[in-house]
N, C-alpha and C positions, 0 to 999 in steps of 0.2 A: 645485156651489156654489162659488163665490171668497169669501173673506172679507178683509176690507181694513183693514189697520193704520195709522195714521199716527204717527208720531213727529218730535217737534221736534229731535230732537238725536242725540248719540253714545250720549249714557244711555240715551235711548227703545230705541235699533236692540241696546245690551246688554243691557236687558230683554227684549225681545221673543224676543233668541236664546236667554235663559236657559229665559224659559217655554216654547220649544218643544224644547230640550234637556231638558228636566223629566221633558218624553213622547215622547222618543224613543228608539228601542231596535235590539237587532240586526237588522239586515235593511235595517233602511230607508232609503230612497235619498231626499236633498232635493235638487232642481236649481233655481241660484240664477242668476237671469236680471237682466241691467241693464247698460247701456252703463258704460264704464272712469269709474271714479272715481264710482262709485252706493254704493257700501263692501261689496260683496259676500264681501271679504276681512276686512273689519271687523265682517261679521254671522260668519261662520264664525270668525274668532280668538273671538269672545265666546263661539260655541256651545259649544266646545269646550273652552274655561277653564269653564264653565259643568259640562259633561260631569265634566270635572277635579276639579271642587270646587276650583279653585284659581286666582283669579285674578291670577294670577303667573305661570301655564305658561306656558313660553316656545313660539310659536306661529309660525314663519316661514312667508313666503309660500311656495306650492308653485309658483311660475311659472316658475321653472327646472326644479327635480326634478319636474317634473307632479305628483308624488303626495309628500303627509307623511301618513307614517301614525302615531298616537300609541295605543300599548296600556294604555288608562286602567284600572280598579279597576273600573269600574261595565261599559264596553263599548268595543273600540277603534272610533276614529272617523278614514276613512280620508278626508284632503283632497286631492282634485282640482283641480287647472286646468287646463282642457284647452284654453285657448287659440291655444298653437304647435304642437298636431295638424293636419296637411290631410288624415286620412283615418280615420274611426270603428274599421279595423279595428287602429290602432295601439293603440285601449286596451288592447286583450289585453293588450298587453306591460307593462301596468302592474297585473296583475293584478285587473282588476275586478270578475271574476266573482266573487273571496274577496271581495272588498268587499262587495261584494252579498247574501252568504250570510249572512257572519259581523258584521257592523260597520255604523256607520253611515255612510253614503256624503255626504258633502258635496262638491258638484258645481259648481264654476263653470266657465262656456261650456259650458255640454248642448248645445248644439245639435250641437257636435260630435258628438256619442254617434249621431246621424242613428237609423238605425234600430235598436239598442240600445239606445235608450232605455225604461227599465225602465214596465211599466206601472202596476204599485203605486209611486206615488212623492208627493212633495210638491213642486211648482212654484210656488217664491219669486219674484217680478216686484217687482223695485225700482224706482221711479221718482222724479224730484225733488217734494220738499214744496213747500211755500208760500213756505219760507224756506232758504237758504243752508245751514244743516245739517240741516234737516227733509227725512222719507223717507218714502214711502207702500211700504207692502209691500202685495204681492197675495197672498196665501197662497189656492193653489188645490190641492186634497187630490185624487187618483186613488186610490180604491180605498176600499173602506168604511172599513176602519180606521184612514185620514189622517181621512175625513171627519168623524168621529165623536171623533178629537180634537181637532179644530181646533175643532169646534162646540162639543167642553165647554171650551177654551181660555178661560182669563179674560185677557184683556187691557186694561189701565190705561191711560187716555191719556195723553200724556208730551210 
C-alpha cells in the first residue's frame, strides 16, 4: 500500500519529515529515492533535526564522507549517501549492519545496496510537484510495522 503526500514547498517537506521522525525508532531503515535536486538531503536534514529536537542541529551532507552519524538522545541516526559507491559490497565498510540493528538509517541512492536492501523498510520516492518548490512523496512501507505506522500517520496538505 503506497501512500502519496503532496507538499507545496520546503516547509511541507520539513513537516512531513518531522511527522515520520516522530514515529521512527531504532532498527528502522528509510530509503530515499529521487533524482538529483529532488530534496532527498533536505528531507533527511529536517528528519534528523526533528529527532534531535533541535531546529539548528548541524546536518552536513554525507556526499563525500558517505555516512554521517548522529548520536542523539532519543535514538542514533545514520545518514548514508551511497551515490559514489560502485559495488554493494562497499557498504560493509560503512558498518551499515550496525546502523540497521541499533539506529535509524536514512539512505540516499539506495539502489546501490542491491541485494543488501533490507526486507523491512520504508521506501520514499520523491517526484516533482505541480510548482517549482512542490514535491510528491510516495511512501511505500515494507513490513507490517511500517504499514501500520504509515496508515496511522496524519498528514495535512501544505
